[in-house]
Residue frames as qw, qx, qy, qz and C-alpha x, y, z in Angstrom:
[[0.798, -0.028, 0.037, 0.601, -86.90, 5.15, 0.73],
 [0.279, 0.579, 0.092, 0.760, -86.73, 8.72, -0.50],
 [0.424, -0.822, -0.110, -0.365, -88.29, 9.87, 2.75],
 [0.820, -0.495, -0.010, 0.286, -85.64, 8.22, 4.81],
 [0.630, 0.224, 0.105, 0.736, -82.80, 9.81, 2.69],
 [0.001, -0.743, -0.145, -0.653, -84.46, 13.25, 3.06],
 [0.654, -0.742, -0.088, -0.114, -84.81, 12.90, 6.83],
 [0.841, -0.203, 0.029, 0.501, -81.13, 11.73, 7.06],
 [0.437, 0.432, 0.085, 0.784, -79.93, 14.74, 5.04],
 [0.278, -0.805, -0.121, -0.511, -81.93, 17.14, 7.30],
 [0.788, -0.607, -0.048, 0.091, -80.59, 15.64, 10.42],
 [0.749, -0.004, 0.067, 0.659, -76.99, 15.78, 9.19],
 [0.202, 0.625, 0.121, 0.744, -77.56, 19.44, 8.13],
 [0.495, -0.804, -0.125, -0.305, -78.83, 20.31, 11.59],
 [0.848, -0.417, 0.023, 0.327, -76.03, 18.56, 13.32],
 [0.636, 0.218, 0.098, 0.734, -73.38, 20.19, 11.10],
 [0.005, -0.763, -0.096, -0.640, -74.87, 23.66, 11.66],
 [0.644, -0.760, -0.024, -0.088, -74.74, 23.15, 15.45],
 [0.840, -0.214, 0.049, 0.497, -71.13, 21.97, 15.33],
 [0.466, 0.451, 0.144, 0.748, -70.21, 25.19, 13.32],
 [0.237, -0.881, -0.199, -0.358, -71.73, 27.63, 15.82],
 [0.407, 0.248, -0.510, 0.716, -69.58, 29.47, 18.37],
 [0.408, -0.646, -0.625, 0.161, -71.03, 29.75, 21.82],
 [0.076, 0.592, -0.062, 0.800, -71.71, 33.28, 23.02],
 [0.373, -0.362, -0.662, 0.540, -71.62, 34.11, 26.75],
 [0.135, -0.793, -0.302, -0.512, -74.22, 36.63, 27.80],
 [0.498, -0.220, -0.412, 0.731, -72.50, 38.99, 30.20],
 [0.060, -0.906, -0.386, -0.166, -74.63, 41.83, 31.44],
 [0.476, -0.009, -0.179, 0.861, -72.75, 45.07, 31.82],
 [0.093, -0.856, -0.389, 0.329, -73.89, 48.43, 33.41],
 [0.498, 0.580, 0.144, 0.628, -73.07, 51.31, 30.89],
 [0.280, -0.926, -0.023, -0.253, -73.18, 53.65, 33.88],
 [0.683, -0.649, 0.324, 0.090, -70.30, 51.87, 35.47],
 [0.752, -0.033, 0.502, 0.427, -68.38, 50.00, 32.68],
 [0.099, 0.664, -0.254, -0.696, -66.74, 52.35, 30.19],
 [0.821, 0.543, 0.097, -0.149, -67.39, 51.82, 26.45],
 [0.766, 0.446, -0.222, 0.407, -63.68, 52.40, 25.93],
 [0.540, -0.802, 0.125, 0.223, -60.71, 52.92, 28.25],
 [0.638, 0.665, -0.157, 0.356, -57.47, 54.44, 26.95],
 [0.676, -0.636, 0.020, 0.371, -54.16, 54.59, 28.87],
 [0.470, -0.410, 0.280, 0.730, -51.31, 57.08, 28.34],
 [0.438, 0.754, 0.475, 0.117, -53.18, 59.34, 25.94],
 [0.177, -0.503, 0.177, 0.827, -51.54, 61.99, 23.74],
 [0.387, 0.562, 0.674, 0.284, -53.80, 63.39, 21.06],
 [0.083, -0.218, 0.077, 0.969, -54.31, 66.54, 19.10],
 [0.316, 0.684, 0.626, -0.201, -57.55, 68.22, 18.03],
 [0.263, 0.105, 0.411, 0.866, -57.83, 70.16, 14.73],
 [0.203, 0.730, 0.473, -0.449, -60.04, 73.07, 13.96],
 [0.459, 0.851, -0.006, -0.257, -60.61, 74.31, 10.38],
 [0.847, 0.466, -0.146, 0.209, -57.68, 72.20, 9.24],
 [0.188, 0.684, -0.486, 0.510, -55.25, 73.54, 11.87],
 [0.648, -0.261, -0.648, 0.302, -53.97, 71.61, 14.85],
 [0.227, -0.746, -0.004, -0.626, -55.30, 73.70, 17.82],
 [0.621, -0.598, 0.327, -0.387, -55.19, 71.59, 20.98],
 [0.486, 0.258, -0.820, 0.157, -53.13, 68.83, 22.61],
 [0.746, -0.487, 0.086, -0.445, -54.63, 66.61, 25.31],
 [0.413, 0.350, -0.800, 0.260, -52.45, 64.44, 27.57],
 [0.705, -0.423, 0.204, -0.531, -53.91, 62.08, 30.16],
 [0.151, -0.356, 0.911, -0.144, -52.88, 58.95, 32.03],
 [0.156, 0.265, 0.951, -0.031, -56.33, 57.38, 31.82],
 [0.360, 0.119, -0.161, -0.911, -59.41, 58.35, 29.63],
 [0.232, 0.277, 0.924, -0.126, -62.66, 56.49, 30.20],
 [0.333, 0.009, -0.323, -0.886, -65.58, 57.03, 27.71],
 [0.280, 0.284, 0.845, -0.358, -69.09, 56.18, 28.77],
 [0.207, 0.044, -0.481, -0.851, -70.79, 56.59, 25.33],
 [0.396, -0.319, -0.790, -0.342, -73.74, 54.24, 26.22],
 [0.131, -0.296, -0.651, 0.687, -74.59, 55.89, 29.67],
 [0.118, 0.791, 0.599, -0.033, -77.86, 57.78, 29.96],
 [0.063, 0.981, -0.111, -0.144, -75.78, 60.96, 29.97],
 [0.853, 0.327, -0.078, 0.400, -72.75, 60.16, 27.75],
 [0.253, -0.943, 0.214, -0.027, -69.55, 61.35, 29.44],
 [0.709, 0.388, -0.439, 0.393, -65.81, 61.05, 29.72],
 [0.610, -0.789, 0.066, 0.037, -63.75, 60.78, 32.93],
 [0.570, 0.572, -0.429, 0.405, -60.05, 61.44, 33.47],
 [0.743, -0.652, -0.149, -0.026, -59.56, 60.08, 37.05],
 [0.757, -0.308, 0.024, 0.575, -55.79, 60.52, 36.99],
 [0.114, -0.727, 0.058, 0.675, -55.74, 64.08, 35.62],
 [0.604, 0.617, 0.400, 0.307, -55.59, 65.79, 32.24],
 [0.214, -0.540, 0.147, 0.801, -53.60, 68.52, 30.62],
 [0.490, 0.715, 0.455, 0.202, -55.11, 70.48, 27.64],
 [0.324, -0.466, 0.173, 0.805, -52.91, 72.91, 25.78],
 [0.528, 0.812, 0.199, -0.146, -53.92, 75.41, 23.06],
 [0.694, -0.109, 0.388, 0.596, -51.35, 75.47, 20.28],
 [0.186, 0.747, -0.141, -0.622, -50.11, 78.22, 18.01],
 [0.757, 0.598, -0.144, -0.219, -49.27, 77.71, 14.32],
 [0.325, 0.615, -0.703, 0.149, -45.82, 76.45, 15.33],
 [0.794, -0.248, -0.547, -0.088, -47.34, 73.89, 17.72],
 [0.278, 0.154, -0.564, 0.762, -46.09, 75.74, 20.73],
 [0.259, -0.601, -0.718, 0.236, -48.39, 76.05, 23.82],
 [0.012, -0.504, -0.089, -0.859, -50.23, 79.39, 24.08],
 [0.513, -0.417, 0.334, -0.672, -52.39, 78.59, 27.09],
 [0.447, 0.059, -0.892, 0.038, -53.00, 75.50, 29.18],
 [0.682, -0.434, 0.150, -0.569, -55.25, 73.91, 31.72],
 [0.458, 0.185, -0.851, 0.180, -54.13, 71.13, 34.06],
 [0.638, -0.423, 0.212, -0.607, -56.01, 69.31, 36.87],
 [0.262, -0.290, 0.897, -0.207, -55.92, 66.22, 39.06],
 [0.293, 0.284, 0.911, 0.058, -59.20, 64.89, 37.61],
 [0.266, 0.213, -0.220, -0.914, -61.84, 65.81, 35.13],
 [0.388, 0.402, 0.820, -0.121, -65.39, 64.93, 33.99],
 [0.107, 0.173, -0.401, -0.893, -66.77, 65.91, 30.59],
 [0.500, 0.453, 0.638, -0.371, -70.58, 65.92, 29.96],
 [0.283, 0.098, 0.667, 0.682, -70.96, 65.33, 26.15],
 [0.081, 0.724, 0.653, 0.205, -74.57, 66.57, 25.96],
 [0.141, -0.958, -0.172, 0.182, -73.79, 69.90, 27.66],
 [0.636, 0.533, -0.159, 0.535, -70.17, 70.19, 26.37],
 [0.354, -0.853, 0.170, -0.344, -69.36, 71.02, 29.99],
 [0.667, 0.214, -0.593, 0.396, -66.10, 70.17, 31.71],
 [0.597, -0.777, 0.062, -0.193, -65.73, 69.86, 35.56],
 [0.615, 0.433, -0.505, 0.423, -62.09, 70.09, 36.57],
 [0.656, -0.735, -0.002, -0.173, -61.09, 69.33, 40.16],
 [0.857, -0.409, 0.081, 0.304, -58.05, 69.14, 42.36],
 [0.414, -0.526, 0.321, 0.670, -55.10, 71.57, 41.84],
 [0.540, 0.714, 0.392, 0.212, -56.45, 73.12, 38.70],
 [0.338, -0.548, 0.230, 0.729, -53.82, 75.36, 37.03],
 [0.541, 0.743, 0.363, 0.153, -54.46, 77.63, 34.08],
 [0.346, -0.479, 0.219, 0.777, -52.00, 79.78, 32.19],
 [0.533, 0.801, 0.261, -0.079, -52.47, 82.13, 29.21],
 [0.709, 0.517, 0.058, 0.476, -50.17, 83.64, 26.57],
 [0.060, 0.834, -0.211, 0.506, -49.13, 86.60, 28.71],
 [0.437, 0.217, -0.737, 0.468, -48.08, 84.29, 31.59],
 [0.495, -0.376, 0.263, -0.738, -50.98, 84.93, 33.84],
 [0.304, 0.017, -0.946, 0.114, -51.70, 82.04, 36.22],
 [0.627, -0.333, 0.031, -0.703, -54.95, 80.94, 37.83],
 [0.258, 0.079, -0.931, 0.245, -55.09, 78.34, 40.63],
 [0.643, -0.240, 0.143, -0.713, -58.17, 76.82, 42.15],
 [0.369, -0.134, 0.897, -0.205, -59.60, 73.55, 43.43],
 [0.433, 0.462, 0.774, -0.009, -62.58, 73.37, 41.05],
 [0.120, 0.414, -0.286, -0.856, -63.39, 74.90, 37.68],
 [0.621, 0.482, 0.611, -0.098, -66.20, 74.56, 35.16],
 [0.090, -0.324, 0.517, 0.787, -65.52, 74.99, 31.42],
 [0.561, 0.584, 0.471, -0.350, -68.61, 75.63, 29.33],
 [0.387, -0.084, 0.596, 0.698, -67.46, 75.06, 25.69],
 [0.195, 0.690, 0.637, 0.283, -70.89, 76.18, 24.21],
 [0.138, -0.970, -0.192, 0.065, -70.70, 79.55, 26.10],
 [0.645, 0.463, -0.221, 0.566, -66.90, 79.70, 25.76],
 [0.241, -0.776, 0.254, -0.525, -66.48, 80.60, 29.38],
 [0.575, -0.032, -0.717, 0.393, -64.76, 79.26, 32.54],
 [0.394, -0.629, 0.081, -0.665, -66.24, 79.81, 35.97],
 [0.561, -0.086, -0.746, 0.349, -66.01, 78.68, 39.60],
 [0.469, -0.787, -0.126, -0.381, -67.51, 79.35, 43.02],
 [0.851, -0.323, -0.190, 0.369, -64.40, 77.96, 44.74],
 [0.372, -0.809, 0.148, 0.430, -61.37, 79.92, 46.09],
 [0.715, 0.631, 0.093, 0.287, -59.27, 81.45, 43.30],
 [0.484, -0.646, 0.225, 0.546, -55.63, 82.57, 43.31],
 [0.620, 0.737, 0.189, 0.192, -54.68, 84.72, 40.32],
 [0.509, -0.464, 0.251, 0.680, -51.10, 85.95, 39.41],
 [0.473, 0.717, 0.412, 0.304, -51.41, 88.75, 36.91],
 [0.336, 0.760, -0.009, 0.556, -49.12, 91.61, 35.82],
 [0.299, 0.382, -0.485, 0.728, -47.05, 91.76, 38.95],
 [0.425, -0.287, 0.386, -0.767, -49.84, 91.28, 41.48],
 [0.152, -0.128, -0.978, 0.068, -51.71, 88.50, 43.23],
 [0.522, -0.188, 0.006, -0.832, -55.51, 88.58, 43.54],
 [0.134, -0.066, -0.979, 0.140, -57.45, 86.14, 45.66],
 [0.468, 0.022, 0.225, -0.854, -61.14, 85.59, 46.23],
 [0.390, 0.222, 0.884, -0.131, -64.29, 83.66, 45.37],
 [0.491, 0.700, 0.445, -0.267, -66.65, 83.51, 42.39],
 [0.209, -0.444, 0.531, 0.691, -64.53, 83.57, 39.17],
 [0.684, 0.599, 0.409, -0.074, -65.69, 83.90, 35.58],
 [0.147, -0.604, 0.457, 0.636, -63.54, 84.37, 32.46],
 [0.733, 0.535, -0.221, -0.357, -63.38, 83.83, 28.73],
 [0.992, 0.028, 0.043, 0.117, -61.58, 80.68, 27.42],
 [0.617, 0.516, -0.232, 0.548, -58.29, 82.69, 26.67],
 [0.610, -0.521, -0.348, 0.485, -58.18, 84.05, 30.22],
 [0.336, 0.308, 0.090, 0.886, -57.87, 87.57, 28.84],
 [0.299, -0.427, 0.055, -0.851, -60.90, 89.03, 30.59],
 [0.457, -0.260, -0.830, 0.184, -62.23, 87.87, 33.90],
 [0.423, -0.609, -0.006, -0.670, -64.43, 88.85, 36.85],
 [0.391, -0.063, -0.806, 0.440, -63.84, 87.94, 40.54],
 [0.353, -0.685, -0.440, -0.462, -67.02, 88.52, 42.51],
 [0.629, -0.774, -0.043, -0.054, -65.83, 88.39, 46.04],
 [0.512, 0.585, -0.417, 0.470, -62.18, 89.71, 46.32],
 [0.765, -0.593, -0.199, 0.155, -60.44, 88.74, 49.52],
 [0.524, -0.664, 0.207, 0.492, -56.98, 90.17, 48.85],
 [0.642, 0.726, 0.003, 0.246, -54.92, 92.06, 46.28],
 [0.487, -0.778, 0.262, 0.299, -51.15, 92.52, 46.82],
 [0.463, 0.764, -0.428, -0.137, -48.03, 93.09, 44.63],
 [0.974, -0.006, -0.050, 0.221, -45.57, 90.36, 43.90],
 [0.215, -0.864, 0.412, 0.195, -42.09, 91.24, 45.18],
 [0.862, 0.465, -0.201, 0.024, -40.04, 89.86, 42.28],
 [0.212, 0.707, -0.602, 0.304, -36.80, 90.34, 44.17],
 [0.480, -0.360, 0.699, -0.389, -37.82, 87.72, 46.75],
 [0.928, 0.243, 0.078, -0.273, -38.92, 85.17, 44.10],
 [0.660, -0.287, 0.593, 0.361, -36.50, 82.29, 43.22],
 [0.312, 0.607, -0.434, -0.588, -35.06, 82.75, 39.75],
 [0.936, 0.259, 0.011, -0.238, -35.79, 80.06, 37.18],
 [0.804, 0.418, -0.367, 0.208, -33.10, 77.44, 37.02],
 [0.078, -0.665, 0.561, -0.487, -31.71, 78.31, 40.48],
 [0.487, -0.042, -0.860, 0.149, -33.07, 75.02, 41.94],
 [0.002, -0.114, -0.620, 0.776, -34.88, 76.98, 44.56],
 [0.476, -0.075, -0.205, -0.852, -38.19, 77.36, 42.81],
 [0.128, 0.168, 0.932, -0.294, -41.04, 75.53, 44.49],
 [0.147, -0.472, -0.694, -0.524, -44.63, 75.10, 43.35],
 [0.213, -0.187, 0.296, -0.912, -47.01, 77.61, 44.90],
 [0.126, -0.388, -0.908, 0.093, -49.94, 76.32, 46.91],
 [0.243, -0.634, -0.332, -0.655, -53.27, 77.99, 47.21],
 [0.207, -0.045, -0.656, 0.724, -53.38, 79.59, 50.70],
 [0.342, -0.634, -0.547, -0.427, -56.74, 79.98, 52.34]]
């Protein structure tokens, strides 16, 4: 009799445990294709030594943290601004799309890349690499630079992160900017400049 009661209790225990379980669907995902996290309409700031130093703005930020080479993608473009102590932009980089290799701390910026620094210098190109370990920017693509009243164009660019010192290996053209022929800000005639090849 005791054996029958013991068996009945065990059977009820097993049945009640089965009823309380939640079914789990095994859905295989490829970490090389499916992002670990996807964020839309991003606006974030990055601090360094307790001071807010950078602001990042992006329409779409994909993080592939489980990929063989962890990386981030910004397929709809990204803007990164360096901020001063009053949270005003000092320099900025903007592009149509970006890829960040986390292991190498290396950014690849593509499509209408535009950089500006504190003195108002402008650098335009179609592709730019930003090595955060070495604190340098470089490109083999065509470069258009507007600096101190002149335009410099060529191939093979390298500079520091602040765009204060740079080298252009193959200069194609240097010519002065005629300020009198430039549209004045606020006149409504200003148009974005395109890279001319």
